[in-house]
C-alpha positions, -999 to 999 in steps of 0.1 A, spaced: 649 -165 -273 636 -177 -308 639 -162 -343 630 -124 -349 636 -117 -312 649 -80 -309 670 -70 -276 669 -38 -270 680 -17 -232 659 14 -228 681 39 -205 670 65 -184 677 102 -190 704 117 -171 703 148 -156 729 178 -148 729 199 -180 734 240 -174 740 260 -143 729 250 -112 705 275 -109 687 261 -141 687 226 -127 672 240 -95 646 257 -115 641 225 -135 636 206 -104 609 228 -89 593 230 -124 590 192 -127 577 190 -89 552 209 -94 540 191 -127 542 160 -112 524 172 -78 498 191 -105 491 153 -118 493 134 -86 464 156 -69 441 151 -101 446 111 -97 442 114 -60 411 135 -66 396 108 -88 405 81 -63 389 99 -33 356 105 -54 358 66 -66 329 54 -35 306 87 -47 304 78 -82 287 59 -102 305 65 -136 338 75 -147 336 83 -185 321 46 -188 346 31 -164 376 44 -180 398 72 -181 400 86 -216 418 117 -229 426 125 -263 454 146 -279 462 164 -313 467 139 -341 488 158 -360 516 142 -384 541 167 -380 572 161 -362 570 165 -321 590 168 -293 587 151 -262 594 168 -232 600 147 -195 582 161 -169 592 134 -148 634 139 -150 654 164 -167 631 179 -194 651 166 -220 636 163 -255 631 130 -277 622 141 -314 592 117 -325 577 116 -360 539 111 -358 538 101 -398 561 66 -385 529 59 -363 504 35 -378 483 32 -348 480 63 -325 457 50 -299 469 31 -268 446 11 -246 459 4 -212 451 -27 -188 460 -26 -156 469 -55 -136 458 -73 -105 442 -49 -78 446 -16 -95 425 4 -119 427 29 -148 438 55 -121 474 39 -121 484 51 -158 479 89 -148 514 94 -156 516 72 -192 486 90 -201 500 124 -198 531 117 -213 515 99 -246 494 128 -251 519 152 -247 531 140 -284 499 139 -298 486 103 -289 455 91 -278 454 72 -246 428 51 -230 428 33 -199 400 9 -191 388 -2 -155 383 -40 -156 354 -52 -142 353 -49 -100 382 -26 -110 391 13 -99 354 24 -101 338 -3 -118 309 -13 -93 305 -52 -102 307 -72 -70 340 -94 -72 320 -123 -59 300 -126 -93 332 -123 -115 340 -161 -124 355 -166 -155 377 -146 -174 351 -130 -198 332 -117 -168 365 -99 -157 377 -86 -192 340 -77 -206 349 -36 -201 380 -43 -229 361 -69 -251 331 -41 -251 356 -15 -261 372 -32 -285 340 -47 -301 325 -9 -304 359 2 -324 350 9 -362 358 -19 -385 391 0 -402 403 13 -362 430 -6 -347 447 0 -309 477 -7 -293 471 -29 -262 492 -26 -230 490 -49 -205 505 -49 -169 508 -77 -144 478 -98 -146 465 -77 -175 487 -93 -193 463 -125 -194 435 -101 -205 451 -84 -235 459 -121 -246 427 -133 -244 414 -100 -263 442 -109 -292 422 -143 -296 389 -125 -295 397 -92 -317 428 -97 -336 417 -76 -364 412 -43 -341 447 -47 -323 478 -35 -341 504 -43 -312 504 -57 -280 525 -49 -252 532 -70 -220 546 -50 -193 560 -72 -168 529 -96 -174 516 -130 -178 512 -138 -214 494 -171 -217 472 -169 -186 470 -185 -152 489 -162 -127 499 -186 -98 533 -171 -96 517 -138 -89 497 -151 -58 524 -167 -39 531 -138 -17 509 -108 -1 474 -125 1 448 -135 17 416 -152 3 383 -142 3 355 -160 8 321 -141 -7 300 -173 -9 306 -185 25 337 -208 41 320 -238 29 324 -229 -10 355 -219 -28 373 -188 -24 362 -158 -45 387 -137 -40 424 -121 -28 430 -93 -8 468 -80 -12 485 -77 22 493 -38 26 521 -50 48 541 -64 22 528 -48 -10 553 -17 -6 581 -40 -8 565 -62 -35 552 -39 -60 566 -3 -51 599 -11 -39 615 19 -61 582 38 -67 576 74 -51 561 77 -19 532 97 -30 523 71 -57 525 41 -29 502 63 -11 477 65 -40 478 28 -48 473 18 -10 442 41 -9 429 29 -43 435 -10 -49 411 -34 -44 403 -70 -39 415 -92 -72 387 -117 -84 402 -153 -80 389 -175 -107 398 -150 -139 433 -150 -132 439 -186 -126 421 -194 -156 441 -211 -185 436 -198 -215 429 -215 -251 450 -196 -276 452 -202 -311 479 -191 -339 451 -182 -361 439 -152 -339 465 -146 -311 495 -159 -330 485 -130 -356 491 -98 -337 529 -85 -330 538 -93 -294 565 -70 -272 577 -76 -239 591 -51 -214 613 -65 -184 614 -46 -151 651 -52 -138 647 -47 -101 607 -66 -97 602 -76 -63 569 -93 -75 575 -106 -108 615 -115 -110 636 -111 -137 641 -149 -139 606 -154 -139 600 -129 -168 629 -145 -187 606 -178 -184 578 -163 -198 592 -149 -229 612 -180 -233 580 -202 -231 561 -178 -260 586 -155 -276 576 -118 -285 590 -102 -314 610 -75 -292 622 -72 -256 626 -42 -240 644 -35 -205 638 -10 -180 667 -4 -147 659 8 -120 625 -2 -119 597 -20 -97 570 -40 -109 553 -3 -115 571 11 -140 541 39 -145 552 49 -110 593 45 -106 599 51 -144 573 67 -164 596 82 -188 615 55 -195 582 33 -199 572 61 -221 601 60 -242 593 23 -251 556 24 -257 569 55 -283 594 32 -299 574 2 -299 545 24 -315 572 35 -345 583 -3 -353 572 -14 -388 578 -51 -374 
């Protein structure tokens, strides 16, 4: 798939260590940890309608930036630890960009896992998403939709860089950001995501058009069909996360996700890009993902088995391992 393409397979950690009693104790502990995180996320979602502001329309939590060796524990699988060397990580801040219909809330597990090893995670709400109150009928360009991310990057100090992660249609958003602010971005991670803009492939199923300006005018948005959404997005996700998504997902502004991007080698092309494939994805099939990386080869490809379109729910630990791997890469 082009020169310099690295193919890597990330396997999930397996349980089964120690006595049965220890395993049962570990399972109870992990269930309690995940339950706590989920309650926090559900609380945020339920309060969305009553809040005008959520830390500047983004979820931000900051961990220790000590450069000593740290270990990553696994609250979502078996507790096995993976050594992490912060001194090998040149960029310690991740900026997480959600896909169509989602919001900053969808990254709650990823944020927790990244912070656990002393990294910083910022999850943004795009315009009209999450708790951002922008009317989607007024969002007519990529610039409108991506404004919270572009404003955030613009406000970074000149000497600070971040690792951008874009999920699904959020891949087009981070591509747009790479073109505008390449010097602010160390690496870009496309998580089962479009890379060059235009998202027709996402919109072939599970949708109904919204006509915010009247039936005689072009459609302004899309509403995901909840009767199909479980099978398309969440075929391997826990039921609690599906419940969170179904009460939190919002209509999608149509024009921005259909916009064709103009990207240049001088800007977009200077940032190191990586692609994470989701192998059992019903929304964006493995064949389509392969087509995406053939058309725009990244520096590296990572694969997660047993995951649906939303690995931040279905395989959070595997996704976290990949993000840490990418953060430590020197290429």
